[in-house]
PLY file of the C-alpha trace (Angstrom):
ply
format ascii 1.0
element vertex 273
property float x
property float y
property float z
element edge 272
property int vertex1
property int vertex2
end_header
138.14 -18.73 141.26
138.13 -20.53 137.92
135.09 -22.62 137.10
135.35 -26.32 137.89
133.50 -29.33 136.56
131.52 -31.48 139.00
133.17 -34.81 139.85
133.09 -37.50 137.13
132.19 -34.98 134.42
133.61 -35.17 130.91
133.00 -33.71 127.44
131.95 -35.05 124.07
132.98 -32.64 121.30
132.34 -32.72 117.55
131.46 -30.77 114.45
127.64 -30.81 114.07
126.03 -33.97 112.71
128.95 -36.21 113.51
127.36 -38.55 116.05
127.82 -36.42 119.16
124.35 -36.94 120.61
124.35 -40.62 119.73
127.69 -41.12 121.50
126.48 -39.16 124.54
123.42 -41.38 124.83
125.59 -44.49 124.63
128.03 -43.27 127.28
125.40 -42.02 129.70
123.59 -45.35 129.46
126.79 -47.32 130.05
127.78 -45.12 133.00
124.29 -44.61 134.43
124.98 -40.92 133.99
123.16 -37.83 132.78
123.43 -35.62 129.69
124.41 -31.97 129.76
124.90 -29.16 127.28
126.95 -25.99 127.59
125.34 -22.65 126.77
122.06 -24.18 125.60
119.46 -21.50 124.81
116.61 -23.93 125.46
117.24 -24.79 129.13
115.97 -28.29 128.42
117.54 -29.56 131.60
116.82 -28.69 135.18
120.19 -28.63 136.95
122.47 -25.60 136.41
126.22 -25.75 136.92
128.50 -22.74 136.82
127.64 -19.07 136.63
126.58 -17.54 133.29
128.02 -14.20 134.43
131.45 -15.78 134.86
131.59 -17.16 131.33
130.93 -20.86 131.77
127.80 -22.78 132.65
125.89 -25.82 131.52
122.55 -27.45 132.13
122.11 -31.14 132.73
119.45 -33.63 133.56
118.88 -33.84 137.32
121.25 -36.25 139.03
120.06 -38.78 141.56
123.53 -38.91 143.18
126.20 -36.24 143.46
128.83 -38.64 142.06
126.71 -39.51 139.01
128.71 -38.92 135.78
127.77 -35.92 133.64
128.49 -35.92 129.92
128.65 -32.35 128.58
128.11 -31.74 124.86
129.95 -29.13 122.82
130.34 -28.23 119.13
133.19 -25.75 119.71
136.38 -26.39 117.78
139.15 -27.44 120.13
140.94 -24.09 120.20
137.75 -22.29 121.27
136.77 -25.20 123.50
139.97 -25.02 125.53
139.47 -21.29 126.08
135.84 -21.55 127.19
135.64 -24.78 129.19
137.16 -25.86 132.49
139.64 -28.74 132.19
138.22 -32.23 131.92
138.49 -35.42 129.86
137.45 -34.94 126.21
136.10 -37.52 123.79
136.03 -36.20 120.22
134.03 -37.85 117.46
134.62 -37.10 113.77
132.59 -38.21 110.77
133.32 -38.35 107.04
132.57 -34.84 105.78
130.55 -36.16 102.87
127.98 -37.70 105.21
128.31 -35.14 107.98
127.69 -32.17 105.68
124.76 -33.86 103.96
123.14 -34.56 107.33
123.83 -31.00 108.50
122.23 -29.62 105.32
119.02 -31.54 106.01
119.16 -30.78 109.74
119.32 -27.01 109.22
116.16 -27.20 107.13
114.25 -29.55 109.43
115.08 -27.55 112.56
114.79 -24.04 111.13
111.60 -23.42 113.14
111.05 -25.76 116.06
111.07 -29.38 117.05
108.73 -32.07 118.31
109.69 -34.27 121.25
108.29 -37.66 122.12
109.37 -40.64 124.18
109.65 -44.09 122.64
110.69 -47.42 124.03
113.50 -49.20 122.23
113.98 -52.73 123.55
112.35 -51.69 126.81
114.42 -48.52 127.36
112.80 -45.09 127.11
114.56 -42.73 124.72
113.62 -39.16 123.81
113.00 -38.67 120.10
113.45 -35.24 118.53
111.93 -34.41 115.14
112.16 -31.26 113.11
109.16 -29.13 112.27
109.93 -28.86 108.54
110.35 -31.45 105.79
113.76 -30.90 104.17
114.18 -30.76 100.40
117.38 -31.49 98.47
118.25 -28.76 95.98
121.49 -29.31 94.05
122.49 -25.64 93.66
121.63 -24.82 97.26
123.64 -27.80 98.47
126.66 -26.64 96.45
126.51 -23.26 98.21
126.21 -25.04 101.55
129.33 -27.12 100.81
131.33 -24.01 99.93
130.41 -22.43 103.26
130.63 -25.43 105.57
133.28 -27.81 104.20
136.22 -25.60 105.30
134.62 -25.31 108.75
134.43 -29.11 109.00
138.08 -29.47 108.01
139.25 -26.84 110.50
137.17 -28.39 113.30
138.53 -31.92 112.84
142.08 -30.64 112.31
141.89 -28.77 115.62
141.08 -32.04 117.36
143.90 -33.95 115.67
146.33 -31.20 116.65
145.16 -31.11 120.26
146.43 -34.52 121.34
144.96 -34.56 124.86
141.73 -36.34 123.99
140.19 -39.61 122.84
139.64 -39.38 119.07
136.86 -41.58 117.67
135.21 -41.73 114.29
131.53 -42.22 113.61
132.39 -44.95 111.14
134.40 -46.97 113.66
131.66 -46.56 116.25
129.16 -47.92 113.75
131.35 -50.85 112.71
133.10 -51.65 116.01
130.62 -50.40 118.58
131.81 -52.04 121.78
135.54 -51.54 121.19
135.01 -47.83 120.44
133.02 -47.32 123.63
135.58 -49.23 125.68
138.25 -46.87 124.39
136.20 -43.84 125.42
135.59 -45.19 128.93
139.27 -46.03 129.34
140.14 -42.43 128.46
137.70 -40.86 130.91
138.69 -43.47 133.53
135.19 -44.50 134.50
133.83 -48.06 134.68
130.76 -49.27 132.82
127.73 -49.77 135.08
125.41 -51.25 132.45
126.42 -53.73 129.79
127.70 -53.03 126.29
125.24 -55.59 124.98
122.27 -53.73 126.47
123.56 -50.40 125.18
124.01 -51.88 121.73
120.45 -53.21 121.67
119.10 -49.73 122.35
121.51 -47.33 120.66
122.93 -49.41 117.84
120.75 -52.13 116.37
117.62 -50.69 118.01
118.10 -47.19 116.65
118.73 -48.52 113.19
115.25 -50.01 113.17
113.53 -46.86 114.46
115.20 -44.22 112.29
114.79 -45.80 108.88
114.92 -42.92 106.44
112.92 -40.16 108.11
114.85 -36.93 107.55
112.89 -35.12 110.24
114.30 -37.43 112.89
117.18 -35.95 114.81
119.27 -39.02 114.05
118.20 -39.55 110.40
119.44 -42.75 108.78
122.99 -42.60 110.01
124.19 -44.79 107.14
127.86 -44.80 106.25
128.17 -43.63 102.66
124.63 -42.26 102.36
126.19 -39.29 100.54
126.43 -41.46 97.42
122.63 -41.43 97.20
122.58 -37.61 96.95
125.78 -36.08 95.57
126.05 -35.54 91.83
129.43 -35.35 90.07
129.70 -31.60 90.56
129.23 -31.94 94.34
131.97 -34.56 94.53
134.43 -32.44 92.53
133.54 -29.31 94.49
134.12 -31.01 97.84
137.34 -32.57 96.63
138.60 -29.14 95.60
137.70 -27.71 99.00
138.85 -30.44 101.40
140.09 -33.40 99.35
143.51 -33.48 101.07
141.79 -33.42 104.48
139.64 -36.44 103.63
142.79 -38.33 102.64
144.89 -37.17 105.60
142.18 -38.05 108.12
141.57 -41.49 106.62
138.03 -40.92 105.37
139.16 -41.59 101.79
142.02 -43.64 100.39
141.69 -42.90 96.67
143.12 -39.50 95.63
140.99 -39.71 92.47
137.73 -40.54 94.24
135.89 -37.48 92.93
136.99 -38.03 89.34
135.99 -41.70 89.55
132.69 -41.04 91.31
129.55 -42.25 89.53
126.30 -40.82 90.99
123.37 -43.04 91.90
120.99 -43.58 89.00
118.23 -41.70 90.80
118.69 -39.29 93.68
116.04 -40.02 96.37
114.02 -37.38 98.13
114.05 -36.99 101.93
0 1
1 2
2 3
3 4
4 5
5 6
6 7
7 8
8 9
9 10
10 11
11 12
12 13
13 14
14 15
15 16
16 17
17 18
18 19
19 20
20 21
21 22
22 23
23 24
24 25
25 26
26 27
27 28
28 29
29 30
30 31
31 32
32 33
33 34
34 35
35 36
36 37
37 38
38 39
39 40
40 41
41 42
42 43
43 44
44 45
45 46
46 47
47 48
48 49
49 50
50 51
51 52
52 53
53 54
54 55
55 56
56 57
57 58
58 59
59 60
60 61
61 62
62 63
63 64
64 65
65 66
66 67
67 68
68 69
69 70
70 71
71 72
72 73
73 74
74 75
75 76
76 77
77 78
78 79
79 80
80 81
81 82
82 83
83 84
84 85
85 86
86 87
87 88
88 89
89 90
90 91
91 92
92 93
93 94
94 95
95 96
96 97
97 98
98 99
99 100
100 101
101 102
102 103
103 104
104 105
105 106
106 107
107 108
108 109
109 110
110 111
111 112
112 113
113 114
114 115
115 116
116 117
117 118
118 119
119 120
120 121
121 122
122 123
123 124
124 125
125 126
126 127
127 128
128 129
129 130
130 131
131 132
132 133
133 134
134 135
135 136
136 137
137 138
138 139
139 140
140 141
141 142
142 143
143 144
144 145
145 146
146 147
147 148
148 149
149 150
150 151
151 152
152 153
153 154
154 155
155 156
156 157
157 158
158 159
159 160
160 161
161 162
162 163
163 164
164 165
165 166
166 167
167 168
168 169
169 170
170 171
171 172
172 173
173 174
174 175
175 176
176 177
177 178
178 179
179 180
180 181
181 182
182 183
183 184
184 185
185 186
186 187
187 188
188 189
189 190
190 191
191 192
192 193
193 194
194 195
195 196
196 197
197 198
198 199
199 200
200 201
201 202
202 203
203 204
204 205
205 206
206 207
207 208
208 209
209 210
210 211
211 212
212 213
213 214
214 215
215 216
216 217
217 218
218 219
219 220
220 221
221 222
222 223
223 224
224 225
225 226
226 227
227 228
228 229
229 230
230 231
231 232
232 233
233 234
234 235
235 236
236 237
237 238
238 239
239 240
240 241
241 242
242 243
243 244
244 245
245 246
246 247
247 248
248 249
249 250
250 251
251 252
252 253
253 254
254 255
255 256
256 257
257 258
258 259
259 260
260 261
261 262
262 263
263 264
264 265
265 266
266 267
267 268
268 269
269 270
270 271
271 272
């Protein structure tokens, strides 16, 4: 028998460092649900679903009710995702490659070894904070090599979602700028009602997070600023990325100026993490 998802389960899918975990936290708070992750090597959660020997399983936080929603995280591109995962509603979140790839570059350094976990209260709600074990360093040549390797993967991942059609497509930028409307669209797609308020969720995972994660690159969430790439990229990075995926940035609406890379003027001083 093919694997099945538990009732009220759904997926959040993205390329790494595109707001996946942030969106999951928002949705699980709104729905009074729990977070899950497919194929995690860490077994951070205590409730197993599926059979690893049969090709699909995921771990999730323990549910208090059998009908409690489960939000399952995945970074598979949509072609691989559809092959590996049982059917279920999908919410996909995409982020401007210039910010996503910068964040991923820092993330891979910070989390090369291990992580530190701690619980903090944000506006009265407990949230689990994850920090990397290493302090990342920005090296221009190394970042260029990273862009060459990862930019095509970003473009293919987002294109697979746009070609899929049977999902709710969100962008990180719209979620930042139109928080409640974006979340309402996601809940309408998965056909589940909000249990807690959008206002409360916004206080914790929008305005509240912005105050907590103010510039620490070891934080799992980093700054999360739209356009932070302009503080780091030099002219060669902009031209390189444009040559690799410039048409994709335009087609997906992350850039409107075809000459953005040629017109780009770097920040006067590139900050350090």
